[in-house]
mmJSON file of the N, C-alpha and C atoms, coordinates in Angstrom:
{"data_MODEL":{"atom_site":{
"group_PDB":["ATOM","ATOM","ATOM","ATOM","ATOM","ATOM","ATOM","ATOM","ATOM","ATOM","ATOM","ATOM","ATOM","ATOM","ATOM","ATOM","ATOM","ATOM","ATOM","ATOM","ATOM","ATOM","ATOM","ATOM","ATOM","ATOM","ATOM","ATOM","ATOM","ATOM","ATOM","ATOM","ATOM","ATOM","ATOM","ATOM","ATOM","ATOM","ATOM","ATOM","ATOM","ATOM","ATOM","ATOM","ATOM","ATOM","ATOM","ATOM","ATOM","ATOM","ATOM","ATOM","ATOM","ATOM","ATOM","ATOM","ATOM","ATOM","ATOM","ATOM","ATOM","ATOM","ATOM","ATOM","ATOM","ATOM","ATOM","ATOM","ATOM","ATOM","ATOM","ATOM","ATOM","ATOM","ATOM","ATOM","ATOM","ATOM","ATOM","ATOM","ATOM","ATOM","ATOM","ATOM","ATOM","ATOM","ATOM","ATOM","ATOM","ATOM","ATOM","ATOM","ATOM","ATOM","ATOM","ATOM","ATOM","ATOM","ATOM","ATOM","ATOM","ATOM","ATOM","ATOM","ATOM","ATOM","ATOM","ATOM","ATOM","ATOM","ATOM","ATOM","ATOM","ATOM","ATOM","ATOM","ATOM","ATOM","ATOM","ATOM","ATOM","ATOM","ATOM","ATOM","ATOM","ATOM","ATOM","ATOM","ATOM","ATOM","ATOM","ATOM","ATOM","ATOM","ATOM","ATOM","ATOM","ATOM","ATOM","ATOM","ATOM","ATOM","ATOM","ATOM","ATOM","ATOM","ATOM","ATOM","ATOM","ATOM","ATOM","ATOM","ATOM","ATOM","ATOM","ATOM","ATOM","ATOM","ATOM","ATOM","ATOM","ATOM","ATOM","ATOM","ATOM","ATOM","ATOM","ATOM","ATOM","ATOM","ATOM","ATOM","ATOM","ATOM","ATOM","ATOM","ATOM","ATOM","ATOM","ATOM","ATOM","ATOM","ATOM","ATOM","ATOM","ATOM","ATOM","ATOM","ATOM","ATOM","ATOM","ATOM","ATOM","ATOM","ATOM","ATOM","ATOM","ATOM","ATOM","ATOM","ATOM"],
"id":[1,2,3,4,5,6,7,8,9,10,11,12,13,14,15,16,17,18,19,20,21,22,23,24,25,26,27,28,29,30,31,32,33,34,35,36,37,38,39,40,41,42,43,44,45,46,47,48,49,50,51,52,53,54,55,56,57,58,59,60,61,62,63,64,65,66,67,68,69,70,71,72,73,74,75,76,77,78,79,80,81,82,83,84,85,86,87,88,89,90,91,92,93,94,95,96,97,98,99,100,101,102,103,104,105,106,107,108,109,110,111,112,113,114,115,116,117,118,119,120,121,122,123,124,125,126,127,128,129,130,131,132,133,134,135,136,137,138,139,140,141,142,143,144,145,146,147,148,149,150,151,152,153,154,155,156,157,158,159,160,161,162,163,164,165,166,167,168,169,170,171,172,173,174,175,176,177,178,179,180,181,182,183,184,185,186,187,188,189,190,191,192,193,194,195,196,197,198,199,200,201],
"type_symbol":["N","C","C","N","C","C","N","C","C","N","C","C","N","C","C","N","C","C","N","C","C","N","C","C","N","C","C","N","C","C","N","C","C","N","C","C","N","C","C","N","C","C","N","C","C","N","C","C","N","C","C","N","C","C","N","C","C","N","C","C","N","C","C","N","C","C","N","C","C","N","C","C","N","C","C","N","C","C","N","C","C","N","C","C","N","C","C","N","C","C","N","C","C","N","C","C","N","C","C","N","C","C","N","C","C","N","C","C","N","C","C","N","C","C","N","C","C","N","C","C","N","C","C","N","C","C","N","C","C","N","C","C","N","C","C","N","C","C","N","C","C","N","C","C","N","C","C","N","C","C","N","C","C","N","C","C","N","C","C","N","C","C","N","C","C","N","C","C","N","C","C","N","C","C","N","C","C","N","C","C","N","C","C","N","C","C","N","C","C","N","C","C","N","C","C","N","C","C","N","C","C"],
"label_atom_id":["N","CA","C","N","CA","C","N","CA","C","N","CA","C","N","CA","C","N","CA","C","N","CA","C","N","CA","C","N","CA","C","N","CA","C","N","CA","C","N","CA","C","N","CA","C","N","CA","C","N","CA","C","N","CA","C","N","CA","C","N","CA","C","N","CA","C","N","CA","C","N","CA","C","N","CA","C","N","CA","C","N","CA","C","N","CA","C","N","CA","C","N","CA","C","N","CA","C","N","CA","C","N","CA","C","N","CA","C","N","CA","C","N","CA","C","N","CA","C","N","CA","C","N","CA","C","N","CA","C","N","CA","C","N","CA","C","N","CA","C","N","CA","C","N","CA","C","N","CA","C","N","CA","C","N","CA","C","N","CA","C","N","CA","C","N","CA","C","N","CA","C","N","CA","C","N","CA","C","N","CA","C","N","CA","C","N","CA","C","N","CA","C","N","CA","C","N","CA","C","N","CA","C","N","CA","C","N","CA","C","N","CA","C","N","CA","C","N","CA","C","N","CA","C","N","CA","C","N","CA","C","N","CA","C"],
"label_alt_id":[null,null,null,null,null,null,null,null,null,null,null,null,null,null,null,null,null,null,null,null,null,null,null,null,null,null,null,null,null,null,null,null,null,null,null,null,null,null,null,null,null,null,null,null,null,null,null,null,null,null,null,null,null,null,null,null,null,null,null,null,null,null,null,null,null,null,null,null,null,null,null,null,null,null,null,null,null,null,null,null,null,null,null,null,null,null,null,null,null,null,null,null,null,null,null,null,null,null,null,null,null,null,null,null,null,null,null,null,null,null,null,null,null,null,null,null,null,null,null,null,null,null,null,null,null,null,null,null,null,null,null,null,null,null,null,null,null,null,null,null,null,null,null,null,null,null,null,null,null,null,null,null,null,null,null,null,null,null,null,null,null,null,null,null,null,null,null,null,null,null,null,null,null,null,null,null,null,null,null,null,null,null,null,null,null,null,null,null,null,null,null,null,null,null,null,null,null,null,null,null,null],
"label_comp_id":["MET","MET","MET","SER","SER","SER","THR","THR","THR","TYR","TYR","TYR","ARG","ARG","ARG","VAL","VAL","VAL","ALA","ALA","ALA","GLN","GLN","GLN","VAL","VAL","VAL","ALA","ALA","ALA","THR","THR","THR","ALA","ALA","ALA","GLY","GLY","GLY","GLY","GLY","GLY","PRO","PRO","PRO","PHE","PHE","PHE","GLU","GLU","GLU","ILE","ILE","ILE","VAL","VAL","VAL","GLU","GLU","GLU","ARG","ARG","ARG","GLU","GLU","GLU","ILE","ILE","ILE","PRO","PRO","PRO","ARG","ARG","ARG","PRO","PRO","PRO","GLY","GLY","GLY","PRO","PRO","PRO","GLY","GLY","GLY","HIS","HIS","HIS","ALA","ALA","ALA","ARG","ARG","ARG","ILE","ILE","ILE","ALA","ALA","ALA","VAL","VAL","VAL","ASP","ASP","ASP","ALA","ALA","ALA","CYS","CYS","CYS","GLY","GLY","GLY","VAL","VAL","VAL","CYS","CYS","CYS","HIS","HIS","HIS","SER","SER","SER","ASP","ASP","ASP","SER","SER","SER","PHE","PHE","PHE","PHE","PHE","PHE","VAL","VAL","VAL","ASP","ASP","ASP","ALA","ALA","ALA","ALA","ALA","ALA","PHE","PHE","PHE","PRO","PRO","PRO","GLY","GLY","GLY","VAL","VAL","VAL","ARG","ARG","ARG","PHE","PHE","PHE","PRO","PRO","PRO","LEU","LEU","LEU","VAL","VAL","VAL","PRO","PRO","PRO","GLY","GLY","GLY","HIS","HIS","HIS","GLU","GLU","GLU","MET","MET","MET","ALA","ALA","ALA","PRO","PRO","PRO"],
"label_asym_id":["A","A","A","A","A","A","A","A","A","A","A","A","A","A","A","A","A","A","A","A","A","A","A","A","A","A","A","A","A","A","A","A","A","A","A","A","A","A","A","A","A","A","A","A","A","A","A","A","A","A","A","A","A","A","A","A","A","A","A","A","A","A","A","A","A","A","A","A","A","A","A","A","A","A","A","A","A","A","A","A","A","A","A","A","A","A","A","A","A","A","A","A","A","A","A","A","A","A","A","A","A","A","A","A","A","A","A","A","A","A","A","A","A","A","A","A","A","A","A","A","A","A","A","A","A","A","A","A","A","A","A","A","A","A","A","A","A","A","A","A","A","A","A","A","A","A","A","A","A","A","A","A","A","A","A","A","A","A","A","A","A","A","A","A","A","A","A","A","A","A","A","A","A","A","A","A","A","A","A","A","A","A","A","A","A","A","A","A","A","A","A","A","A","A","A","A","A","A","A","A","A"],
"label_entity_id":["1","1","1","1","1","1","1","1","1","1","1","1","1","1","1","1","1","1","1","1","1","1","1","1","1","1","1","1","1","1","1","1","1","1","1","1","1","1","1","1","1","1","1","1","1","1","1","1","1","1","1","1","1","1","1","1","1","1","1","1","1","1","1","1","1","1","1","1","1","1","1","1","1","1","1","1","1","1","1","1","1","1","1","1","1","1","1","1","1","1","1","1","1","1","1","1","1","1","1","1","1","1","1","1","1","1","1","1","1","1","1","1","1","1","1","1","1","1","1","1","1","1","1","1","1","1","1","1","1","1","1","1","1","1","1","1","1","1","1","1","1","1","1","1","1","1","1","1","1","1","1","1","1","1","1","1","1","1","1","1","1","1","1","1","1","1","1","1","1","1","1","1","1","1","1","1","1","1","1","1","1","1","1","1","1","1","1","1","1","1","1","1","1","1","1","1","1","1","1","1","1"],
"label_seq_id":[1,1,1,2,2,2,3,3,3,4,4,4,5,5,5,6,6,6,7,7,7,8,8,8,9,9,9,10,10,10,11,11,11,12,12,12,13,13,13,14,14,14,15,15,15,16,16,16,17,17,17,18,18,18,19,19,19,20,20,20,21,21,21,22,22,22,23,23,23,24,24,24,25,25,25,26,26,26,27,27,27,28,28,28,29,29,29,30,30,30,31,31,31,32,32,32,33,33,33,34,34,34,35,35,35,36,36,36,37,37,37,38,38,38,39,39,39,40,40,40,41,41,41,42,42,42,43,43,43,44,44,44,45,45,45,46,46,46,47,47,47,48,48,48,49,49,49,50,50,50,51,51,51,52,52,52,53,53,53,54,54,54,55,55,55,56,56,56,57,57,57,58,58,58,59,59,59,60,60,60,61,61,61,62,62,62,63,63,63,64,64,64,65,65,65,66,66,66,67,67,67],
"pdbx_PDB_ins_code":[null,null,null,null,null,null,null,null,null,null,null,null,null,null,null,null,null,null,null,null,null,null,null,null,null,null,null,null,null,null,null,null,null,null,null,null,null,null,null,null,null,null,null,null,null,null,null,null,null,null,null,null,null,null,null,null,null,null,null,null,null,null,null,null,null,null,null,null,null,null,null,null,null,null,null,null,null,null,null,null,null,null,null,null,null,null,null,null,null,null,null,null,null,null,null,null,null,null,null,null,null,null,null,null,null,null,null,null,null,null,null,null,null,null,null,null,null,null,null,null,null,null,null,null,null,null,null,null,null,null,null,null,null,null,null,null,null,null,null,null,null,null,null,null,null,null,null,null,null,null,null,null,null,null,null,null,null,null,null,null,null,null,null,null,null,null,null,null,null,null,null,null,null,null,null,null,null,null,null,null,null,null,null,null,null,null,null,null,null,null,null,null,null,null,null,null,null,null,null,null,null],
"Cartn_x":[-25.377,-24.372,-23.015,-21.917,-20.801,-21.418,-20.634,-20.105,-19.04,-18.939,-17.928,-18.394,-16.703,-16.59,-17.052,-17.902,-17.503,-16.976,-16.767,-16.809,-17.738,-18.345,-19.709,-19.666,-20.475,-21.641,-22.694,-23.915,-24.838,-25.437,-24.904,-25.932,-24.761,-25.264,-25.016,-24.157,-22.086,-21.37,-20.74,-21.445,-21.451,-20.597,-20.009,-18.719,-19.02,-17.533,-17.402,-17.9,-18.727,-18.609,-18.738,-17.348,-17.379,-18.554,-19.807,-20.525,-20.054,-20.773,-20.296,-21.992,-22.14,-23.144,-23.228,-24.053,-23.989,-23.344,-22.819,-22.356,-23.195,-23.265,-24.097,-23.979,-25.17,-24.6,-24.492,-23.618,-23.175,-24.508,-24.618,-26.493,-25.289,-25.726,-25.581,-24.754,-23.9,-22.815,-22.235,-21.967,-21.245,-20.489,-19.411,-18.055,-18.15,-17.302,-17.204,-15.163,-14.834,-13.74,-13.601,-12.422,-11.482,-10.732,-11.757,-10.204,-9.794,-8.555,-8.202,-7.726,-7.808,-7.985,-8.229,-8.662,-9.503,-9.29,-8.773,-8.396,-9.568,-9.615,-10.678,-9.887,-9.57,-10.404,-10.651,-9.679,-10.398,-11.497,-11.959,-13.622,-14.45,-13.972,-14.818,-15.811,-15.25,-15.642,-16.423,-16.659,-17.921,-19.265,-19.182,-20.08,-19.939,-19.008,-19.535,-20.715,-20.127,-21.046,-22.207,-21.808,-23.964,-23.872,-22.6,-22.541,-22.335,-23.626,-23.837,-25.822,-25.867,-27.013,-27.337,-28.689,-28.99,-28.093,-27.069,-26.363,-27.555,-26.985,-27.904,-27.197,-27.789,-27.011,-27.452,-27.347,-25.394,-24.911,-23.987,-22.918,-21.246,-21.126,-19.44,-18.742,-18.052,-17.408,-16.103,-14.714,-13.93,-13.849,-13.323,-12.952,-11.418,-10.416,-9.068,-8.89,-9.186,-9.178,-7.543,-7.714,-5.782,-6.479,-7.083,-7.394,-6.418],
"Cartn_y":[39.548,40.67,41.15,40.721,41.955,42.9,43.0,45.196,45.949,47.012,47.348,48.81,49.582,50.176,52.089,53.099,54.269,55.303,56.523,57.611,58.191,58.335,59.713,60.665,61.957,62.513,62.254,62.776,62.307,63.981,64.952,65.895,67.374,68.91,69.08,70.005,69.933,70.228,69.386,68.451,67.727,66.327,65.843,64.459,63.471,63.838,61.479,61.153,60.14,58.616,57.946,56.319,54.855,53.773,54.418,52.804,52.703,51.176,50.001,49.823,49.647,49.458,48.338,46.874,47.123,46.797,46.437,45.994,46.144,47.594,47.307,46.546,45.873,45.421,45.971,45.896,47.63,46.852,47.927,47.985,47.854,47.555,47.764,48.807,48.605,49.966,50.014,49.917,49.989,49.001,49.149,48.484,48.801,47.781,47.281,47.703,47.48,48.231,48.404,48.322,47.806,48.927,49.579,50.431,50.635,51.115,50.448,51.858,52.973,53.983,54.997,56.477,57.831,58.812,60.545,60.87,62.105,62.972,63.504,65.313,66.377,67.453,68.591,69.751,71.277,71.022,71.094,70.743,70.589,69.422,68.181,68.828,70.115,70.466,71.835,71.182,72.875,71.688,70.583,69.03,68.918,69.139,68.175,69.751,70.695,71.554,72.182,71.522,72.07,74.046,73.613,74.65,75.348,73.815,73.493,73.086,73.802,73.988,71.979,71.606,70.055,68.953,68.685,67.681,67.06,65.942,65.458,64.325,64.191,63.668,62.18,61.321,61.104,61.131,61.407,61.862,61.581,60.564,59.903,60.916,61.178,62.481,62.247,62.72,61.594,61.548,61.774,61.358,61.04,60.896,60.457,59.53,58.238,56.811,56.255,56.0,54.389,52.972,52.358,51.066,50.032],
"Cartn_z":[14.525,14.896,15.745,14.982,15.665,16.803,16.979,17.397,17.87,18.186,17.809,18.283,18.262,18.984,18.803,19.59,19.203,20.332,19.985,20.964,20.884,20.759,20.42,21.517,20.89,21.626,21.549,22.439,22.299,22.416,22.316,22.644,22.506,21.474,21.018,22.451,21.977,23.17,23.917,24.56,24.94,25.428,26.557,26.437,25.979,24.982,24.654,25.639,24.835,25.269,24.497,25.019,24.399,24.723,23.007,23.946,21.893,22.812,21.55,20.407,19.618,18.462,17.481,17.015,15.921,15.104,14.331,13.416,11.634,10.905,9.969,9.267,8.012,7.27,5.759,4.865,4.226,2.674,2.468,1.475,0.391,-1.173,-2.506,-2.719,-2.991,-3.623,-2.362,-1.523,-0.183,0.362,0.712,1.531,2.953,3.168,5.347,4.944,5.711,5.93,7.91,8.066,9.538,9.801,10.267,10.714,12.25,12.69,13.372,13.972,13.267,14.299,13.661,14.616,13.397,14.235,13.323,13.63,13.73,15.071,15.627,15.058,13.851,13.218,14.382,14.28,14.328,13.673,12.601,11.336,12.491,13.097,14.002,14.519,15.746,17.037,16.137,15.442,14.685,14.226,14.283,14.262,15.868,16.498,17.706,18.579,18.895,19.093,18.196,16.991,16.199,15.471,15.724,14.797,12.931,12.401,10.811,11.21,10.05,10.483,10.3,10.94,10.023,10.749,11.781,12.967,13.994,13.55,14.655,15.071,16.77,17.534,17.373,18.165,18.523,17.585,17.207,16.43,16.387,16.417,16.004,14.87,15.406,15.042,14.588,13.168,13.207,11.027,10.646,8.814,8.422,9.916,8.978,9.69,9.252,9.324,9.074,9.66,9.018,9.528,7.285,7.219,8.656],
"occupancy":[1.0,1.0,1.0,1.0,1.0,1.0,1.0,1.0,1.0,1.0,1.0,1.0,1.0,1.0,1.0,1.0,1.0,1.0,1.0,1.0,1.0,1.0,1.0,1.0,1.0,1.0,1.0,1.0,1.0,1.0,1.0,1.0,1.0,1.0,1.0,1.0,1.0,1.0,1.0,1.0,1.0,1.0,1.0,1.0,1.0,1.0,1.0,1.0,1.0,1.0,1.0,1.0,1.0,1.0,1.0,1.0,1.0,1.0,1.0,1.0,1.0,1.0,1.0,1.0,1.0,1.0,1.0,1.0,1.0,1.0,1.0,1.0,1.0,1.0,1.0,1.0,1.0,1.0,1.0,1.0,1.0,1.0,1.0,1.0,1.0,1.0,1.0,1.0,1.0,1.0,1.0,1.0,1.0,1.0,1.0,1.0,1.0,1.0,1.0,1.0,1.0,1.0,1.0,1.0,1.0,1.0,1.0,1.0,1.0,1.0,1.0,1.0,1.0,1.0,1.0,1.0,1.0,1.0,1.0,1.0,1.0,1.0,1.0,1.0,1.0,1.0,1.0,1.0,1.0,1.0,1.0,1.0,1.0,1.0,1.0,1.0,1.0,1.0,1.0,1.0,1.0,1.0,1.0,1.0,1.0,1.0,1.0,1.0,1.0,1.0,1.0,1.0,1.0,1.0,1.0,1.0,1.0,1.0,1.0,1.0,1.0,1.0,1.0,1.0,1.0,1.0,1.0,1.0,1.0,1.0,1.0,1.0,1.0,1.0,1.0,1.0,1.0,1.0,1.0,1.0,1.0,1.0,1.0,1.0,1.0,1.0,1.0,1.0,1.0,1.0,1.0,1.0,1.0,1.0,1.0,1.0,1.0,1.0,1.0,1.0,1.0],
"B_iso_or_equiv":[0.0,0.0,0.0,0.0,0.0,0.0,0.0,0.0,0.0,0.0,0.0,0.0,0.0,0.0,0.0,0.0,0.0,0.0,0.0,0.0,0.0,0.0,0.0,0.0,0.0,0.0,0.0,0.0,0.0,0.0,0.0,0.0,0.0,0.0,0.0,0.0,0.0,0.0,0.0,0.0,0.0,0.0,0.0,0.0,0.0,0.0,0.0,0.0,0.0,0.0,0.0,0.0,0.0,0.0,0.0,0.0,0.0,0.0,0.0,0.0,0.0,0.0,0.0,0.0,0.0,0.0,0.0,0.0,0.0,0.0,0.0,0.0,0.0,0.0,0.0,0.0,0.0,0.0,0.0,0.0,0.0,0.0,0.0,0.0,0.0,0.0,0.0,0.0,0.0,0.0,0.0,0.0,0.0,0.0,0.0,0.0,0.0,0.0,0.0,0.0,0.0,0.0,0.0,0.0,0.0,0.0,0.0,0.0,0.0,0.0,0.0,0.0,0.0,0.0,0.0,0.0,0.0,0.0,0.0,0.0,0.0,0.0,0.0,0.0,0.0,0.0,0.0,0.0,0.0,0.0,0.0,0.0,0.0,0.0,0.0,0.0,0.0,0.0,0.0,0.0,0.0,0.0,0.0,0.0,0.0,0.0,0.0,0.0,0.0,0.0,0.0,0.0,0.0,0.0,0.0,0.0,0.0,0.0,0.0,0.0,0.0,0.0,0.0,0.0,0.0,0.0,0.0,0.0,0.0,0.0,0.0,0.0,0.0,0.0,0.0,0.0,0.0,0.0,0.0,0.0,0.0,0.0,0.0,0.0,0.0,0.0,0.0,0.0,0.0,0.0,0.0,0.0,0.0,0.0,0.0,0.0,0.0,0.0,0.0,0.0,0.0],
"pdbx_formal_charge":[null,null,null,null,null,null,null,null,null,null,null,null,null,null,null,null,null,null,null,null,null,null,null,null,null,null,null,null,null,null,null,null,null,null,null,null,null,null,null,null,null,null,null,null,null,null,null,null,null,null,null,null,null,null,null,null,null,null,null,null,null,null,null,null,null,null,null,null,null,null,null,null,null,null,null,null,null,null,null,null,null,null,null,null,null,null,null,null,null,null,null,null,null,null,null,null,null,null,null,null,null,null,null,null,null,null,null,null,null,null,null,null,null,null,null,null,null,null,null,null,null,null,null,null,null,null,null,null,null,null,null,null,null,null,null,null,null,null,null,null,null,null,null,null,null,null,null,null,null,null,null,null,null,null,null,null,null,null,null,null,null,null,null,null,null,null,null,null,null,null,null,null,null,null,null,null,null,null,null,null,null,null,null,null,null,null,null,null,null,null,null,null,null,null,null,null,null,null,null,null,null],
"auth_seq_id":[1,1,1,2,2,2,3,3,3,4,4,4,5,5,5,6,6,6,7,7,7,8,8,8,9,9,9,10,10,10,11,11,11,12,12,12,13,13,13,14,14,14,15,15,15,16,16,16,17,17,17,18,18,18,19,19,19,20,20,20,21,21,21,22,22,22,23,23,23,24,24,24,25,25,25,26,26,26,27,27,27,28,28,28,29,29,29,30,30,30,31,31,31,32,32,32,33,33,33,34,34,34,35,35,35,36,36,36,37,37,37,38,38,38,39,39,39,40,40,40,41,41,41,42,42,42,43,43,43,44,44,44,45,45,45,46,46,46,47,47,47,48,48,48,49,49,49,50,50,50,51,51,51,52,52,52,53,53,53,54,54,54,55,55,55,56,56,56,57,57,57,58,58,58,59,59,59,60,60,60,61,61,61,62,62,62,63,63,63,64,64,64,65,65,65,66,66,66,67,67,67],
"auth_comp_id":["MET","MET","MET","SER","SER","SER","THR","THR","THR","TYR","TYR","TYR","ARG","ARG","ARG","VAL","VAL","VAL","ALA","ALA","ALA","GLN","GLN","GLN","VAL","VAL","VAL","ALA","ALA","ALA","THR","THR","THR","ALA","ALA","ALA","GLY","GLY","GLY","GLY","GLY","GLY","PRO","PRO","PRO","PHE","PHE","PHE","GLU","GLU","GLU","ILE","ILE","ILE","VAL","VAL","VAL","GLU","GLU","GLU","ARG","ARG","ARG","GLU","GLU","GLU","ILE","ILE","ILE","PRO","PRO","PRO","ARG","ARG","ARG","PRO","PRO","PRO","GLY","GLY","GLY","PRO","PRO","PRO","GLY","GLY","GLY","HIS","HIS","HIS","ALA","ALA","ALA","ARG","ARG","ARG","ILE","ILE","ILE","ALA","ALA","ALA","VAL","VAL","VAL","ASP","ASP","ASP","ALA","ALA","ALA","CYS","CYS","CYS","GLY","GLY","GLY","VAL","VAL","VAL","CYS","CYS","CYS","HIS","HIS","HIS","SER","SER","SER","ASP","ASP","ASP","SER","SER","SER","PHE","PHE","PHE","PHE","PHE","PHE","VAL","VAL","VAL","ASP","ASP","ASP","ALA","ALA","ALA","ALA","ALA","ALA","PHE","PHE","PHE","PRO","PRO","PRO","GLY","GLY","GLY","VAL","VAL","VAL","ARG","ARG","ARG","PHE","PHE","PHE","PRO","PRO","PRO","LEU","LEU","LEU","VAL","VAL","VAL","PRO","PRO","PRO","GLY","GLY","GLY","HIS","HIS","HIS","GLU","GLU","GLU","MET","MET","MET","ALA","ALA","ALA","PRO","PRO","PRO"],
"auth_asym_id":["A","A","A","A","A","A","A","A","A","A","A","A","A","A","A","A","A","A","A","A","A","A","A","A","A","A","A","A","A","A","A","A","A","A","A","A","A","A","A","A","A","A","A","A","A","A","A","A","A","A","A","A","A","A","A","A","A","A","A","A","A","A","A","A","A","A","A","A","A","A","A","A","A","A","A","A","A","A","A","A","A","A","A","A","A","A","A","A","A","A","A","A","A","A","A","A","A","A","A","A","A","A","A","A","A","A","A","A","A","A","A","A","A","A","A","A","A","A","A","A","A","A","A","A","A","A","A","A","A","A","A","A","A","A","A","A","A","A","A","A","A","A","A","A","A","A","A","A","A","A","A","A","A","A","A","A","A","A","A","A","A","A","A","A","A","A","A","A","A","A","A","A","A","A","A","A","A","A","A","A","A","A","A","A","A","A","A","A","A","A","A","A","A","A","A","A","A","A","A","A","A"],
"auth_atom_id":["N","CA","C","N","CA","C","N","CA","C","N","CA","C","N","CA","C","N","CA","C","N","CA","C","N","CA","C","N","CA","C","N","CA","C","N","CA","C","N","CA","C","N","CA","C","N","CA","C","N","CA","C","N","CA","C","N","CA","C","N","CA","C","N","CA","C","N","CA","C","N","CA","C","N","CA","C","N","CA","C","N","CA","C","N","CA","C","N","CA","C","N","CA","C","N","CA","C","N","CA","C","N","CA","C","N","CA","C","N","CA","C","N","CA","C","N","CA","C","N","CA","C","N","CA","C","N","CA","C","N","CA","C","N","CA","C","N","CA","C","N","CA","C","N","CA","C","N","CA","C","N","CA","C","N","CA","C","N","CA","C","N","CA","C","N","CA","C","N","CA","C","N","CA","C","N","CA","C","N","CA","C","N","CA","C","N","CA","C","N","CA","C","N","CA","C","N","CA","C","N","CA","C","N","CA","C","N","CA","C","N","CA","C","N","CA","C","N","CA","C","N","CA","C","N","CA","C","N","CA","C","N","CA","C"],
"pdbx_PDB_model_num":[1,1,1,1,1,1,1,1,1,1,1,1,1,1,1,1,1,1,1,1,1,1,1,1,1,1,1,1,1,1,1,1,1,1,1,1,1,1,1,1,1,1,1,1,1,1,1,1,1,1,1,1,1,1,1,1,1,1,1,1,1,1,1,1,1,1,1,1,1,1,1,1,1,1,1,1,1,1,1,1,1,1,1,1,1,1,1,1,1,1,1,1,1,1,1,1,1,1,1,1,1,1,1,1,1,1,1,1,1,1,1,1,1,1,1,1,1,1,1,1,1,1,1,1,1,1,1,1,1,1,1,1,1,1,1,1,1,1,1,1,1,1,1,1,1,1,1,1,1,1,1,1,1,1,1,1,1,1,1,1,1,1,1,1,1,1,1,1,1,1,1,1,1,1,1,1,1,1,1,1,1,1,1,1,1,1,1,1,1,1,1,1,1,1,1,1,1,1,1,1,1]
}}}
């Protein structure tokens, strides 16, 4: 299986680190897309700081993608 790189935060309020992960196989009803760039906006900082309940780490913030 191939890998991809992500910028993740391992703990609440921690620094970003680049890590490689295995590309998961999409399940039924899901699709895999190639993302060239992803933006991290202000609302993502609330997740990085675990300001919302239920945030699990390691966390890969970013939801504004450019496929």
